[in-house]
C-alpha positions in Angstrom: -27.3 7.0 -22.7 -26.4 3.8 -24.5 -26.1 0.5 -22.9 -22.4 0.1 -23.9 -21.5 3.3 -22.1 -23.4 2.3 -18.9 -21.8 -1.1 -18.9 -18.3 0.3 -19.5 -18.7 2.8 -16.7 -20.0 0.1 -14.3 -17.2 -2.2 -15.2 -14.5 0.4 -14.7 -16.0 1.6 -11.4 -16.1 -2.0 -10.2 -12.5 -2.7 -11.2 -11.2 0.5 -9.7 -13.1 -0.2 -6.4 -11.6 -3.7 -6.4 -8.1 -2.3 -6.8 -8.7 0.2 -4.0 -9.9 -2.6 -1.6 -6.9 -4.7 -2.7 -4.6 -1.8 -1.8 -6.2 -1.5 1.6 -5.8 -5.2 2.2 -2.2 -4.9 1.1 -1.6 -2.1 3.6 -3.2 -3.9 6.6 -1.5 -7.3 6.1 1.7 -6.6 8.0 3.5 -7.9 11.1 1.7 -7.0 14.3 -1.8 -7.5 12.8 -4.4 -8.3 15.4 -7.4 -7.0 17.3 -9.5 -4.4 15.5 -7.3 -4.3 12.4 -7.8 -8.1 11.9 -11.5 -7.5 11.9 -11.1 -4.7 9.3 -8.9 -7.0 7.2 -11.6 -9.7 7.3 -14.3 -7.3 6.2 -12.1 -6.0 3.4 -11.3 -9.5 2.3 -15.0 -10.3 2.1 -15.6 -7.1 0.1 -12.7 -8.0 -2.2 -14.4 -11.4 -3.0 -17.8 -9.7 -3.6 -16.3 -7.1 -5.8 -14.5 -9.7 -7.9 -17.9 -11.3 -8.5 -19.3 -7.9 -9.5 -16.4 -7.4 -11.9 -17.0 -10.8 -13.5 -20.8 -10.3 -13.7 -20.6 -6.9 -15.3 -17.9 -8.1 -17.6 -19.9 -11.0 -18.8 -22.9 -8.8 -19.4 -20.7 -6.3 -21.2 -19.3 -9.0 -23.5 -22.8 -10.3 -24.5 -24.9 -7.1 -24.4 -22.4 -4.2 -24.6 -23.0 -3.4 -28.2 -19.7 -4.9 -29.5 -19.8 -8.2 -31.3 -19.0 -10.8 -28.6 -16.7 -12.5 -31.1 -14.4 -9.6 -30.9 -13.7 -10.6 -27.3 -13.9 -14.3 -27.7 -11.3 -14.4 -30.4 -9.0 -11.8 -28.9 -5.7 -13.0 -27.4 -5.4 -9.9 -25.3 -8.9 -10.5 -23.8 -7.9 -14.0 -22.9 -4.6 -12.8 -21.4 -6.6 -10.4 -19.2 -9.0 -13.2 -18.2 -6.1 -15.5 -17.4 -4.5 -12.8 -15.2 -7.8 -12.3 -13.4 -8.0 -16.0 -12.8 -4.5 -16.2 -11.5 -5.3 -13.3 -9.1 -8.3 -15.3 -7.9 -6.2 -18.4 -7.3 -3.6 -16.4 -5.5 -6.2 -14.9 -3.1 -7.2 -18.3 -1.8 -4.4 -18.7 0.6 -4.7 -15.2 2.2 -8.5 -15.5 2.4 -8.3 -18.9 4.2 -5.5 -17.5 6.5 -7.6 -14.4 7.4 -10.6 -16.6 8.3 -8.3 -18.9 10.4 -6.8 -15.9 12.2 -10.2 -14.4 13.0 -11.3 -17.7 14.4 -8.1 -18.2 16.4 -8.3 -14.6 17.8 -11.9 -15.1 18.9 -12.4 -11.4 19.0 -9.7 -10.9 21.6 -8.1 -7.4 21.4 -4.7 -8.8 22.4 -4.5 -11.5 19.7 -1.7 -11.0 17.3 -1.2 -13.1 14.1 2.1 -14.9 14.1 4.7 -13.1 12.0 5.6 -16.1 9.9 2.0 -16.5 8.8 1.8 -12.9 7.9 4.9 -13.3 5.8 3.5 -16.3 3.9 0.2 -14.5 3.1 2.1 -11.3 2.1 4.0 -13.3 -0.5 0.7 -14.3 -2.1 -0.5 -10.7 -2.0 2.8 -9.5 -3.6 2.3 -12.0 -6.4 -1.2 -10.8 -6.9 0.0 -7.2 -7.2 2.5 -8.3 -9.9 -0.3 -10.1 -11.8 -2.6 -7.2 -11.4 -0.2 -5.0 -13.4 -0.8 -7.2 -16.4 -4.6 -6.6 -16.5 -4.5 -2.9 -17.6 -1.8 -3.7 -20.1 -3.9 -6.4 -21.7 -7.0 -4.1 -21.6 -5.2 -1.3 -23.3 -3.9 -3.6 -26.0 -7.4 -5.0 -26.5 -8.9 -1.5 -26.7 -6.5 -0.6 -29.5 -7.3 -3.7 -31.5 -4.3 -5.9 -30.6 -4.9 -9.6 -30.1 -7.5 -10.0 -32.8 
């Protein structure tokens, strides 16, 4: 098996896993959140951050050692559009991540703790924005794979 195929598979698996965790977070972050579900959300949020780092690490290795000239990526506008969208997603996740940590601390493990609805609403706005930006990433990737942006 060639290195490019292994890196491409690893990158795609990491990205799809990241999207699955994002979808689970999206589903859990709703009014009435508390108790056990809040703990699950905190674990998913930590996994989301870790997976984002895996996506970045594998992506960097893929650019430099994947068998395609790195200049193809570094001079491609679609690649940089994809990178910008990923960065925006990362920035948009800061508020929900801080909120989840604050809620876990405020709840102190109490089963009857419920996150205030207005705080859920604020964090959901950020998650909805992330979902919108997420849609751009496969569009840029498909364009790049077909030679657009060079």
